C-alpha positions in Angstrom: 15.6 85.4 2.5 14.0 86.9 -0.2 16.2 86.7 -3.3 15.2 87.6 -6.9 17.6 87.5 -9.9 17.0 90.6 -12.1 16.0 90.1 -15.7 14.3 86.8 -15.1 10.5 86.7 -15.1 9.4 86.7 -12.0 22.5 52.9 -2.3 22.9 46.8 -0.4 22.6 45.4 3.0 25.2 46.3 5.7 25.9 45.3 9.4 24.9 48.0 11.8 28.4 48.9 12.4 29.5 49.1 8.8 26.3 51.1 8.1 27.2 53.6 10.8 30.7 54.0 9.4 29.3 54.7 5.8 26.8 57.3 7.1 29.9 59.2 9.0 32.0 59.1 5.9 29.0 60.3 3.8 28.5 63.1 6.2 32.1 64.0 6.1 32.1 64.8 2.5 28.9 66.6 2.6 26.3 63.9 1.4 22.9 63.6 3.3 21.9 60.4 4.8 18.4 60.3 3.5 18.2 60.9 -0.2 14.5 61.3 -1.7 12.9 57.8 -2.1 12.0 56.3 -5.5 8.4 57.2 -5.3 9.1 61.0 -4.5 6.1 62.6 -6.4 8.2 65.9 -6.8 11.3 64.1 -8.6 10.0 65.2 -12.1 9.6 68.8 -11.2 13.1 68.9 -9.6 14.7 67.3 -12.7 12.7 70.0 -14.7 13.9 72.8 -12.5 17.4 71.7 -13.0 17.4 71.3 -16.7 15.3 74.4 -17.5 16.1 76.8 -15.0 19.8 75.9 -13.9 21.5 74.1 -16.9 19.4 76.1 -19.2 21.1 79.4 -17.8 24.6 78.0 -18.2 25.3 76.4 -15.0 27.1 73.0 -15.7 29.0 72.0 -12.4 28.0 68.1 -12.1 28.0 68.2 -8.4 26.0 71.1 -8.0 23.4 69.9 -10.5 23.3 66.5 -8.7 22.7 68.2 -5.3 19.9 70.3 -6.8 18.3 67.1 -8.3 18.6 65.5 -4.8 17.7 68.0 -2.2 13.8 67.8 -2.0 13.1 71.8 -1.9 9.4 71.1 -1.2 10.3 69.9 2.2 11.7 73.3 3.0 8.5 75.3 2.3 5.1 75.4 4.1 3.0 72.4 3.2 0.4 74.7 1.4 3.0 75.9 -0.9 4.7 72.8 -2.0 3.3 72.8 -5.3 5.1 76.1 -6.1 8.4 74.8 -4.6 10.1 74.3 -7.9 9.0 77.3 -9.8 11.3 80.0 -11.2 10.7 82.2 -8.2 11.1 82.7 -4.5 8.6 81.1 -2.3 7.1 82.5 1.0 8.4 80.7 4.2 6.8 82.9 6.9 8.3 85.9 9.1 8.3 87.9 6.0 11.1 85.8 4.5 11.2 83.6 1.3 13.5 80.8 0.0 15.4 82.1 -2.9 14.5 81.4 -6.5 16.4 78.2 -7.4 18.6 79.8 -10.0 20.0 82.2 -7.5 20.7 79.5 -5.1 22.5 77.6 -7.8 24.4 80.7 -9.0 25.6 81.6 -5.5 26.8 78.0 -4.6 28.5 77.8 -8.0 30.4 81.1 -7.3 31.9 79.6 -4.2 33.9 77.1 -6.4 33.5 74.2 -4.0 35.6 71.0 -4.2 33.9 69.2 -1.3 36.5 69.6 1.5 35.4 73.0 2.6 34.2 74.4 5.8 31.5 77.2 5.1 29.6 79.8 6.8 26.2 80.9 5.8 24.6 84.0 6.7 20.9 83.9 6.7 19.5 80.1 7.0 16.1 80.9 6.2 14.3 77.8 5.2 17.5 75.8 5.2 17.3 74.8 1.6 20.5 76.5 0.4 22.0 75.1 3.6 21.1 71.6 2.5 22.5 72.1 -1.2 25.8 73.5 0.4 25.8 70.6 2.8 26.0 68.3 -0.3 28.9 70.2 -1.7 31.2 70.8 1.2 32.5 69.2 4.3 30.8 71.2 6.9 28.1 74.1 7.0 27.9 76.6 9.8 24.6 78.5 9.3 23.3 81.6 11.4 19.7 82.8 11.2 18.5 85.9 13.2 15.1 84.9 13.4 14.4 82.2 16.1 11.4 80.4 14.4 13.0 80.2 11.2 16.3 78.6 12.7 14.3 76.1 14.7 12.4 74.9 11.7 15.3 75.0 9.4 17.3 72.7 11.9 14.5 70.4 12.3 14.1 69.9 8.7 17.6 69.5 8.0 17.8 67.0 10.9 14.9 65.0 9.5 16.7 64.9 6.0 19.7 63.4 7.8 22.2 66.3 7.2 24.7 65.6 9.9 27.3 68.0 8.7 25.2 71.2 9.5 24.9 73.3 12.6 22.4 76.2 12.6 22.7 78.9 15.4 20.5 81.8 16.2 22.4 85.1 16.2 23.5 88.2 14.2 25.2 87.2 10.9 27.1 90.5 11.1 29.4 89.0 13.5 29.9 85.8 11.8 31.0 82.7 14.0 34.3 83.4 15.2 35.1 80.4 17.3 34.9 78.2 14.1 36.7 80.5 11.8 38.6 80.7 9.5 36.2 79.6 6.7 36.9 78.4 3.3 33.8 80.1 1.9 31.0 82.4 3.1 27.7 82.8 1.6 25.5 85.8 2.6 21.8 85.6 2.0 20.7 88.9 3.1 22.0 92.3 1.9 24.3 94.6 3.9 25.3 98.1 2.8 28.8 96.9 2.8 30.5 93.5 3.6 30.6 93.3 7.4 34.4 93.4 8.4 34.1 90.4 10.7 33.1 88.2 7.7 36.3 89.3 5.9 38.2 88.8 8.9 36.9 85.0 9.3 37.5 84.2 5.6 40.6 82.1 5.0 43.4 83.2 2.6 42.3 82.0 -0.9 38.8 81.8 0.5 35.6 83.3 -1.4 32.8 85.2 -0.2 29.5 85.7 -2.0 27.1 88.4 -1.0 24.5 90.9 -2.1 25.7 94.2 -1.5 23.7 97.6 -1.4 19.9 98.3 -1.7 17.2 98.2 -2.5 18.8 96.5 -5.6 22.1 95.2 -4.8 25.3 94.1 -6.6 26.0 90.4 -6.2 29.7 90.6 -5.6 32.4 87.7 -5.2 35.4 88.5 -2.9 38.5 86.4 -3.0 40.9 86.8 0.0 44.4 86.6 -1.5 47.9 87.0 0.4 48.1 90.3 -1.3 44.6 91.7 -0.2 41.1 91.4 -1.5 39.9 90.7 -5.1 36.3 91.9 -5.7 33.9 91.6 -8.8 30.6 92.2 -9.6 28.5 89.3 -10.9 25.0 90.6 -11.3 22.0 92.8 -9.9 19.8 91.0 -7.4 17.2 91.8 -4.7 17.5 90.3 -1.2 15.9 91.4 2.2 18.4 93.8 4.1 20.6 92.4 6.7 19.2 93.4 10.0 20.8 93.8 13.5 24.3 95.2 13.8 24.4 95.7 9.9 21.7 98.2 10.2 23.4 100.2 13.2 26.7 100.3 11.3 25.5 100.3 7.8 28.8 101.3 6.3 31.0 98.9 8.2 34.7 99.5 8.1 37.0 97.8 5.6 40.1 99.4 4.5 40.5 97.1 1.6 37.6 98.6 -0.3 
């Protein structure tokens, strides 16, 4: 999904049974089974990305920074664009979409306030990079992508990287994933005119939803669902691609809480 932040120029030996048990335990807490190897040629770029683009802009949550240092962003972009994977900008991934600027991925993940035991819903899988970051921070991630080719490629990369706590579905994100609801957190990576009511309904009480709302520039909003109702605040101005599908057919949605 195209995402741009306004104001920014553009591990010993185990028996097979024990090993399997450890892998299951790691997946349960959102840790990938295959972290990058010691000879990863992009490790220095990833460290620089975190220190300059993320920590340098005030994001300090240790688990998030570690996830960003670990997830191989270059694996989620086309081979011809790997050298641009860690730049301070979105990267094209095909089908008119991009993987979001690293800072914006970090900001949205940080706003979810994750502690590691959450079940998350992501709307707009895109390349699968944000999905992978979330999978290192939460117990389980359900991700919906409306473009078949992107969903297939993202699931393939996530499988190759060992993310056993992720499930990707092709579908219209407006409707959410009702059979797996409710969710502790929801991240929306495409911009609706207003937050789709099904997503609010599928959010747990005390859960958090982060989404760009409006267009062509959007408000990045954080919505917390409380026993008394919804609390909403604007964090920044961003630019994402519009949410397509039912969101365009019913652009205003209906939400009596707003």
